N, C-alpha and C positions, 0 to 999 in steps of 0.2 A: 782649289780644288783638294778634295780628301780622297785618297785611294785606299783600298785594301783588298787582298787577294782572297777569293773564295776557294778555287782550286788551281791546279796548274795551267788551265786554259780560261779562267773566268776571274773578272774583277768586278768591283764596284767603285763607283765614283760618286761622290756629293759634291754638288757643284751650285753656285746661285746664279741669279739672273745677270749681275755686275759682271762675273767672270765670263759668262757666255758672251756677253756684250764686247767685253775686252779682247775675246777671241776672233771678233769680227763676224758674229753670226747674230741674226735677229730670230728670236724666240718664235714669233708668229709664222715666219718664213719656214723654219725647221719642222714645223708641224704639218706642212702642206708639200714641201719640196724633198723628195727622196734623195735627189742628188746631194743637196746641201747637207741633209742629216747624214749621209754616208760620209762626206768630208768632215763633217763635225765630229762623227765617232772616231775616224781616223785620227783626227787631231787630239783626242782624249787618249787614244791608245799610245800614240807618241809621247805625249806627255807622262803618261803612267810609267814609261820604260825608265824615267829618271829616278823613280822610287821603288818600283817592283820588278822582279825578275820572274816573267811569265811567258808561257809559250804562245806566240802569235802566228806560228807558221801556216795555219789553215785560213788565216784572215778572219774578219768578223763573220760569224755564222748567224748570229741572232743577238738582239739586245732587248731590254725591257727599262722604259723610263717611267718614272712615278713621281708625281708633284707632291711636294711636302710644304709645310707652312714657311712662311717668311721668304717666299720666292726661292726656295731649295728645291733641288731635283735630284732624286737617286737613280742612277743610271746603272744597269748591269749589263756588261758585255761579254760575250762568250765567244771564244774560237773554236769551240768543240762542235763536230758535226751532230745534226739532229738525232740521227739514229743512235749515237754513242750517248746522248742525253737521256734518251728514252730508254735505253738498256740500263743506264746507271739508275734512274728513277725506278724502273721495274724491280731492280736488286734491292733498292731501298725500301720499297713498299712491301716486298716480300720478306725483308728482315724485320720490319716493324710489324707485320702480320703474325709472323711466327713468335716475335717477343710478346705481342699482345695476348695470342692464344695461350701463351705459357703462363703469363702473370695473372690473367683474368680468368680463372677456372670457375667452373660451376661449384667446386667444393670451397673454394676461397669466398665466393659471394654468399654461399649458405652459411659458412663459418661466421662471416661478420654479421649476417642476419640474426644468428643465434645468440649473439652477444648483447650486452646492455650497458648503459652509463658510459664512464669515462673509456673503458676498455673497448665498446663498440665504436666510439668517436675516434680513438686513435687507430684502430684497425682500418676504418673508412678513409681517414686522412692519409694512411700509409698507401691504401690503394689508389687514392687520388693523385698522389705523388708518382707512382708507377705509370699511371695513366698519362700524366703529363711528360714524364720522361720519354715514353715510347712516342708520343705524339711529336716531340721536340726532336726525336732521333738521337736521344742521348743513350744510345745502347751499345756497350762494348761489343766489337765484332766477333770476339771470341766466344761470347756468351752462349752457353748450350742451353736447350730446354730444361734439362734435368737441374742445372745450376740455378735457373730463374725460378723453378718451382720450389727448390729447397730454400732460396733466399726469400720468397714471398711467404713461406710457412714461418720462417724465423724472425727476420727483421726487414721487411721491405721498405726500402727507401727511394730507389730509383733515380734520385736526383744526384747522386754522388760521382756519377760518371765523368771522367774528364774528356771523353769523346765529344766533339762538336757535331753541328748538324750535317757536316759533310762526311762524317765518319772518321775523320782524323784524329790521332791522339795529342797533336800539337794544339797549344792554347790559342785562342783567337788573337790576342794581344800580340802574338810573335809575328803577325803579319799586318800589323797596323803601324804606320808611320808616325813618328813625332810630329806635334803641331806647334806653331807658334800662335799664341792668342794675343793681339794687341788691344788694350784697353786705352781709352782716352782719360779715363779718372779711376782713382782709387776706389771711390764709393761703388762705381759699377761693378769693379772687380771683386769687392768684398761681399756685395749683394749676391753676386753669381756663385760665389764659393759658398756662402751660407745656405744657399737653396739646394745644394748638392747632396745626393745621398752619400753616406760615408763611403760606400763601396766605389764611389767614382772619385775618391781622393787619390788619384793616380801621382806618380812621382813627378815632382814638378819643381821648377826654379823661376823665381820673379826677379826681373830686372827692370830699372828705370833707364829709360833712353830719352833725353831731352823731356818734353812733356808727356811722354807715353809710357804705359807699363806693358812690358812685354812678359808673358807667362808661358814658357817652355814646358810642354807636357809629354810625357811618354806613356804610352798605352801597352807597355809589355806586361802589366799585371792585369789587364782588362779581361773580364770573364766572358763577355759577349760582345760581337761585333755592334749589336744594337745599342749597348750602352756608350759605345764610342760615338755613335751617330747622334744619339740623344744629348751627349756631352757637347759636341760641336754645334748642333742647333740650339741648345740653350745659351751657350756663351755668344752666339751671334744675336740672339733676342736681347741679351744684356750688352750689346753694343760692341762686342768684340769683332776684329777682323781677323779671320783664320787664314793661316797659310803653312805650307810644308816648311820643315827645318832643314836648311841648307848649311851655311857657315856661320849662322846667327849667333852661336855660343862665342865663337872667337871674336867677332865683331863687337858683341855687348860687352865682352870683358874687356875690350880695349876701348870703348867709346861710351860704354854705359856704367850704370853701378848695380852690382848685384844686391838685392834687398834681403831676399830669402833663399838661400842656397839650397835647401833640401825641404821635401813635404811642404812646399809654399801653399798648396790648396788646403791642407789641413790647417794650417796656421792662420790662413786667412778666414777659413770658416769659424774658427774659434772666436774671431773679433766680433 
């Protein structure tokens, strides 16, 4: 299982069919038996506490399960009361509406329409970036309408905010646990690393343990939660078995061989 924290009362879990089976649950039964589903979600919550510190005092209030390729499932579990969720969403919608109204003014649209050539194309791309930033929720909470209007006149970019989709100033990677990816062959590992975008060359160390290759990956520099999910999904498509990192580093130092101590993914990709 792969956990990460959305807010103080909400987590997401990436889990595959084999892990569900190993927990003693049948996927087909879960879809029709509410009691089994409740027990299953409680088991996920209990497991998450080993890796994430989050508030579960209210109990599970709602959840959402989404099927992904390769028998993967993305489960969101929230212990926030529904009224509070609605209030937060309303605040976010209001914030986005205000930002949109400030950034996309009639004057700005008319100004872009009056331009031509490269200058018009650049102004339009800046507008598109602002629209994307607003729709993604990447808007600083302290941003005022006057600041937005002034920024849009000078150099609108919209994509440079460090705030994530929950309105927090923390980076997504700060809440993502490290993962251990076990590959059966070096060929699969090199192929996987080679297909990754360079922004997914996270901090990593490669060990050899008997006939397997263990890649320990840190997501602390990950820009978006979605990138981490895509990384794990891609790794499993290339034959990796993904697990949380417990005391693996000490064990592998004692029983295995460290092949690449730093920037393992980047070095493998270069091969």
